[in-house]
N, C-alpha and C positions, 0 to 999 in steps of 0.2 A: 501293711503291717508297720511300716515306718510312719513317722508323722511329719507333716510340713505345716509351717505357719509363716506368713509373710505379710508385710504391711507398707504402705506409703501414707504418711501423715504429716501434720505440722507439729505434733507433740512427741516426746520421748516414747517410742513404741516398744522399748525393751521389756517393761513389765507385762505388756500384752502378749509379746512373743513367748516369754517364759510361762505365763499363765496358760497360754495355748498348749505348750508342750505338756504342762502338768495335766491338762484335761485329756491328753492323749496317751498318758503313761500306761494306762490299762492295756493298751494294745501290745505291749512288750517291747523292749529295746535294750541294747547293750552299750550305747554311747549316745551323746547329745551335744548339741552346739548351737551358737548363735552368731550371726554376723551382722554389722550394721555399717551404714555409710556415715563416717564420723562428721562430715561436713553437712549432713542433711538437716541437723537440728539447729545449728548456729553457723551462719555464713562466715563468721570470723574464725571458726575452726578450720584447720587444714583439711583439704579433701583427702579422702582415703577410706579404706575398709579396715575395720577392726573385727576381731572374732575371739570367742572363748569356746573351748571344747572340753569334754569330759567323758571318761568312761564309768563315772558314778551316776548317781541319780540327778535329776533336774534340779533338786535342791542345792547340790554341790555346784552345779553350773551357775545358779543364781548367786551363790557366794563369790565365784570367780568374777562375774559380771560386776558385782558391786565393789569388789576390791579393786578391780582394774577401771572403775569409773566408765564403763563402756555404756554409751547412750547414743541415740540417733533417732531420726524420725523416719528412716527407711531401713528396713531390715528383713532378714530371713532367719528361720530357726528350724531345727530338725531333731528328731529321735531316730536312731538307726538300729535296725536289726540286721546283723552281719550276714552278707552273702559272699561278696568277694573281699577277702582280707579279714584277718582276725579282729576282734574287738579291741582297738587300740586308738590312742588319740590321733595318730597320724592318718588313720583310716576313717575318723569321725567326720561328719559333715558340720558345717559347710566346708566345701573345697574351694581353693583359690587356684586361679590360673595367673601366673606372673609373666606371661608373655614368653617369647622364644629368643634364642640367640642372645644378643646383647642386652635384651630387656629381661632375661630370665631372673636376674637378681632383684628386679625392681619390686616395689610394694605390689601386693595383689591388685589385679585390674578387674577380674571377673570372680564373683562369689556365687556358689550354686549349691542347692540341695536338690535331692533326687530320691524318689521312691521308684522301685522296679528294678529290672535287669536289662542291660544292654548286651545283646547277644553277639554283636560284632565288635566288641570293645578291644579285642586283641589286635585285630587288623588296623583299627583306628588308632590304637596306641602306637603301633609300629610306624604308621604314617606320620604321626605327630612327633615322635621321637626323631625321625629322620629330618624333620623341619626344625629341630633344636629345642623342642619342649622337654623340660625335665619333670619326671613324675615323682611325687612325694609319698604316694600310697600304693596299695595293691587293688584298689577299687575300680570297678568299671565306671563309676561316677566322675572320677577326676578326668577321664577321657572327655566328657561332655563339656566340662569347664574349659579345657584347652581348645576343644573344637570351636566352641563360641568365640573364644578369644582370637582364634585364627580367622574367623569371618568377620571380626569387628572392623567397621569402617567409619564409625561415628554414630551408629544407630543400633542400640541394643536389640530392639525388636527385630530388625532385619537380620542381625547376626544369629539370633535364636532361630528365626524362621529358616534360615539357610542351613543351620547345623542339624535340626531335627530331621531334615530330608536324608541325612546320612545315617540315621540311627535305625538299627533293627532290634526289636525287642519291646519292652514295656517301660514307660516312664511317666512320671509327673514331676516337673521341675519348677523351681522358682529361682530367678536369677537377678543379680545386681551388677552394675558396673561402676567402677570408680569415677568415671567421668560424667555420669548421669545421676545426681544425688537424689532425685525425686522420682525415681522410676523402678518398678519391678515388673519383670516379664515372666509369665508362666506358660506352660504347655503341658498337655497330657495326651498319652495314647496308651491304653491298656491299664492305667492306674488312675484312681480318682483324684479330682482336684475341683474345689469350689471357690468361687469369688464371692467375697462379702462386701456389701455396699454400705459404707459408713452412714451413720444416722443423719448427718447434715450434708452428705454427699462430698465433703471435702477430703475424706480419707477412704482407702479401700484396702481390702485384705485378700490374701490367698490362704487356702487350708486344704489338707487332704481329707478333712472330715469337718462338717459344720459344727460338731461339738466343740472344736477348738475355739470357735468364735462365740460360744454362748456368753451372754452378758455384754458382749462388745457390739454385736449387730444381729438382728433377726432377718435381715434382708440378704438372701442368698441367691446366687446364679449358679446352677449346675453346669459345669463345662462338659461338653460332649467329646466323643473320640475324635482326636486330631485337632482339637481347638487350641489356638494360642491366645493369650490374654495380655493386654498392655495396661498396666495400672500406673496412672499419674495422678497428681493432685487435682481433685475436682472433676476427674473424668477417667473413664476406662473404655476400651473397646475390645471386641473379640473377633478374631479371624478363624473361620471354619474351613475344614477340608472339603474340597469338592470331589465328587465320584471319580473325576479323572486324575486325581492326585494333586491338583493344584489347590489354591486357597483363595478365599474371598471374605471381605468384611461382612459381618452379619448384622442385619437390623435388629433392634432391641427385642422385638417379639419372637425371634428365633431362639433366643436364650433369655426367657423371661425372668424377671426378679420374683422369687417366692418368698413369702413371709413364713418363717418357721416359729413355732410356739416358744414363748420365752422360757429360758432355762428355769427349771424347778429344782426341788431337792431330791429328785430321783436318783441322782448320781452321788448323793451324800451317804456316808457309811452308817451314820446314826449309832445305835447301841450295839451293833454287831461287831463281831471280832474281825471279820473279813467280808469283803464284798461277796465272795462266793456263798458264804453262809446266808447273807442277806438275800441273795438272789434265789437260793433254794427256798427260803421261807416266803419269797414273794410269788411263788408259782400259783397258789390259789387265786390271788388277785390277778396275775398275768393271764391266766386262763379265763377268768371271768370277763376281763377286758377284751380278750381275743374273740370270745363268743358273744360279746355284747351286741344286741340288735339282730341276732340270728333267730328269727321268729319261725322260720321254716326252711326246709332244704330246697333251694332254688338255684339254678345255674347263675342267676344274677348276682349271687355272692361273690363271684369272681370277675364281674364287670368293674369298670370304673378306674381301678388302680392301674391297669395296663394301658393299652392304646385306646383313646376315645373312639367310640363307634364300632368297636368289635364286640359282638354279642356272644356270651359264653354258650348259650343254648344252642346256637348254630354251630359253634366249634364242636361242642360235645356230640352233636348228632353226626358230624362228619368223621370222627376219629374211631378207630377200632383197636387201638392198643395204646399203651403208656410207656414212655422212656423217661426214667428218672435220673438226673445228673446232679451229683453232689460230692462233697469231700467231708471227711472227719465225722463228727457227730451228725451233720446233716445227712451224710450217706446212710448212717444207721437209721435215721428216721425214715428215709426212703425205703430201706430194707423192711422196716415194719409196715410201711404203707403198701408194699408189694402184696403182703398177705391180705390186707384189707381189700385192695383193689380186685384181687383175683377171687377172693371168697365172696365178698358182698356184691361188687359190681360186675364180676365175672368178665373182667377185661384183662387180656394178657399184658403183663407188665415186666419190664426189664429195668434193672437198677445198674447204673454204671458209675465206677469211680471216675470223676470228672478229669482228674489229671491223666488218666490212661485212655479215655474214650477216643479222643481225637488223634491219637497216635496208632491206631489200628484200623485195619479195613473192617467196615461194617456194612450191613445191607440196610439202606434207608427205606422208610415207608412213609410216604406223604400223608397217610391217614393216621399217623402217630401223634399223640399229644406229648410234647417234650415238656417235662416238668423240672425246672431248675430250682434247687433248694439252697438257700444261703441266709445266714443270720444278718450279714452286713449288706448282701447285695452287690458286693464289690470283690468277692472272691475270684481271683484271677483264673484259676483253673476251671472253675465252673462257668464263668463268663466265656472263656475260650471254647469250652465244650459246647456251650449253647450256640454260639456263633458257628461253630463247625457243623452242628446239626442243621441249623438254618441254611448253611451253605450246601448241604446235601439235599435241600429241597423240603425239609420238614419245618413248615411255616406255622404250625399250630403250637403255640408256646404259652406256658404259664409259669409264674414264679411264686414260690412260697417264701416270704422274706419279712424281716423285721424293720425294714427301712423303706418307707413309701417312696422316697425320692431317689432311690439307688439306681445305678445303671441296669441292674438286672430287671427291676420293675419296669423301667422305661423301655427296655428292649424286648419285652415279652408282650404278646397280645393280651393276655389276661394275668391277673394276679390275686393272690390272697395275702393281705398284709397283716401279719401277726402283731400283737400289741403287748409284747413283753417288756417294753420300755428299755432303757439303757441297760446293757449288760457289760459290767466292768471286768469281772473275773475272766481270765483267759479261758478256763474250762467251762464250757457252755452248760447251763442248766435250765433256766427258764426259757431260753430261746429254743432249746431242744423240745421241751414239753409243749410249747405253743406251736411249733412246727408240726408236732403229732396231731395236735387239735385241728390245725388247717388242713392237713392231709386227710384226716377222717372226714371232715366236711367235704372235701373234694371227692372222696369215695362215695359218700352218700349222694352228692349232686350227680355224679356220673351214673350211679346205679339208677337213680330216678329218671334221668334223661334216656336211659336204655330200657325203661319199663321193668326194672328188676328190684324195685323197692315199693312195697305196699304202704298204704297209709298207716297201718298199724305198726309196721317195722320203722317207719320214719318217726312216729311218735315216741316209740320206745327208745330209739337212739338219741333223740332230742332230750328226753327226760334224763337219760344216762349222762349226757354231756353237761346239762345244766347242774347236775349233782357233783360234777367233778370237783369244783373247789371245796365243797364240804368233805368229800371223800379224801382229798389231798391233805386237808387239816388233820384228819384222823391219822394219816400216814406220817405226817411230820411229828406227831406226839410220840412216835417210836424212837425219836432221837436218843434218849438215855440208853436203850438197849444197843443201839448202833455204836455209841461211845464205847460201851464194854467190848463189843467186837473189835473196834479200832485199836484198843490196847493190845490185843493179840496180834493184829496185823502189822502193827508198827514194828514188831520184832522180826518180821519175815522180809525176805528179799524176792519171793516169787508168790504168785497166786494164780489160780485157775478159775475161770467162770464158766458156768454150764447153763444152757437154756435150750428149749426145744420149740420148734414152730415159731409162732408169733413172738416168743420171748428170747429167741436166740439173738436177734439184734439188740435186745436190751442187755443181755449178757455182754455183748460186744461193747456196748456203751459203758457198762459198768467197769469193765477192764481198762478201757481208755481213760475214764476218769481217774482210776487208781494210779495208773502209770504216769498220767500228765502231772499230777500234783504231789504225789508221794514218792515218785521215782522207784516204785516197786515194779519189777517186771511182772506183767499180768497178761494173760492170754485168755481168749474166750473161744469155746467150741460148742457145736451142737452136741448135746449130751450123748447122742447115739454114736458119735465119732470117737468117744473115749478108747474103745477097744481097737481102734485103727492107728493108734500111736501115742496120743497124749497120756494114756494110762501109764506108760513107762516113767513118767515124771512124778507120779503120785507117791508121796511119802508122808510121814507125820509132820514134815516141815513144809508142806505144800498145802495151804488152806484152799478149800474148794468151795466157791460160793455157787449156790444153786438157786435159780429162780423157779419156784415150783407153784404155779397157779393150778387151780382145780379145773383143768380143761381135759380134752380128749386124750392128751398125751401123757397124763399124770402117772399112770401105771407104768409106762415105758421109762419115764423119768426115775421112778422109784427103783427100778431095776439097775439103771445107771448109777444111782447113788449107792446101791449095794456093791457095785464093783469097786467104788472108791473105798468104802469101809473095809472091804476084803483085803485091800492093800494098805491098811493102816492110815489112810487118808482121813483128814478131819474136815467135816461138812459144816458149812454155815448156810442155812436154808431159810429163804424168804417164802413162807408157805401160807396159802389161803387157809382160813380157819378150818374148813371142812375137808382138808386133804388127809387127815389122820396120820401126819407125819410128827412123831413124838421126839421130844428131847431124850438123849441117852448118851452114853459115853462116846465121844468122837462126833456127836451130832448136835449142833447148836441150832435152835429154831427161833425165829421171830414170826409171830403170827401177824399176817395182814389183817386189817380190819374187816374187809369184805371182798368178796370175788366180784370182779367188775367186767367179766365177758370180754367183748372185743376191745374195750377200752383199758383193759388190765395193764398193758405196757405203760401207760401214763402214771399209774400207781406204783408199779414195781420198780421203775427207774429212780424214784425218789429216795429209797433206802440206800440204793447203791451210790448215789451222789453223797449222801450223809456219810456213808462208810468211807468213801474216799477222802472227804473233807476232813473228818476227824482223825483218820489215820495220818493224813499230811500234818495236821496240827501236832499230833503226838511225835512225829518225826522232826518237827521244827523247820519244815520247808517253807518257801515263799508261796503261799497258797494262791494268791491272786496273779502273781507274776512268776510262774514256773520257768525254770532255767531253759534257754534255748527256744522258747516258744513265743508266738505272738498272737494277738487276738484276731486281727483282720489280715488274712493272708492275701496280699495283693501283689505277690510275685509267684511265678511258676516254680 
């Protein structure tokens, strides 16, 4: 969720650091900062560390940097999403260590930025204070800076290597030292970090996301769990963690350099008002790209992106159940897939909130296919849950992910990489719909491998999937009607969402979207649960959004709608054309263009996205960067 950029070069690196932070702004943050080695650019300048920090946007940080004439050829930068300590300048990164005792008042010796959470920071803080270190912040991060300083004996890499052995928790760090002007050291455990190789080999970069280095270098090395990286002019090396807890230098082929596609205009806003709006309207293309090349339903669709040499057909033959691990919107996509997997593939399926799964006793089944779902592939809770499941002996793993080079894809046997493209808005839209597409393909592949999918059924499902982009375009044409609904919702402070069966998870996703970006309190319930409590909340001031496809539960759903009307509740119904649900007093109806059977959730979620978006616009909230939230959640 936080952003890291670092560099060692012979040129002024500050513009690249700031540009990198701007590319990571979409992740969400509440403070930002940059630190450079003042003597790294010009040997005639006095050695020392300079920094600027702000609780405003990166643009304001740039103004500070320019006003203070801060420049250097070695530097680090950061955007922070607050965990320990309020959003304030003294808690913003980079953090300095000034030494201990008599050295405490000296200019900063160590500068550090950090993503993650250090779980033993309190005991480390107490030990460092006892040695004379003074703390200027409430963060867990400042502990790492002082700890590295306490180990420093003339070699920054050795100091970092010693310090990380004392850390418990998750971290990705980038570190400078006052006495080593052309060196940056990085380390990661539980949080992502990549190394960028400069185009002529004379400069090198660190970043928490390769997107931060777009336009600077396309040559990326993905650091693995426990890696330390030493960046100097013209060279770098990586030390990896051994199974016994020690470390060893790694040959280049163990962490190969990968060439990423050159940055395109995909992350540009264009004519849209917000990135979220742009991404909602990109869903037909995202689905077409995600399904490109799918000529038939075969297990091999899930080969290749995971571990080389692992055959999906063999894994699918060996499993007898599915366990889905995910968070947030990805969890709701998994809940939708449970219905598909049990109805079409006839495979028992369990869906777990990843942040809860590893903290309870569970009964492992080695014949389970563990499916991890994440837009970024770096979601800390989901990665931890995946590793926990593997530790319990469940080795058959598959990821549904939008990032081919992410940790989640690399750690799973199999994968289906969606092709949603860069998603900037914090509230997921096109990443969610492409996850559903990948999960539906997985359902069909498992059904086929178990002999539960006939040729005629496969052909019908493929036709429906190929028609999805066209069907979605028709749904997007409903936007003017949803703008009218949004004008009503913008005046409300609470909303209720109802769905049944396959569409209950879509109601959950709709409620999440509304609360994320409009700050309206929204809840979703299975419609049949109304009479078991939620009906007490229904008044004319509580709009009730109802997802009403023409499926086997329609008549039951109509009864639930009557329960709402009998209590003066106002209904907003997304109804298939043939449901015979008519507009009347207290009942607002938008007709969906067509009924879409098992794939109906992919169509019904789009109006809910548009409703949330236009409600947020009417209320004047920060749609793409909602308060307190971050895009990529890399802390527990």
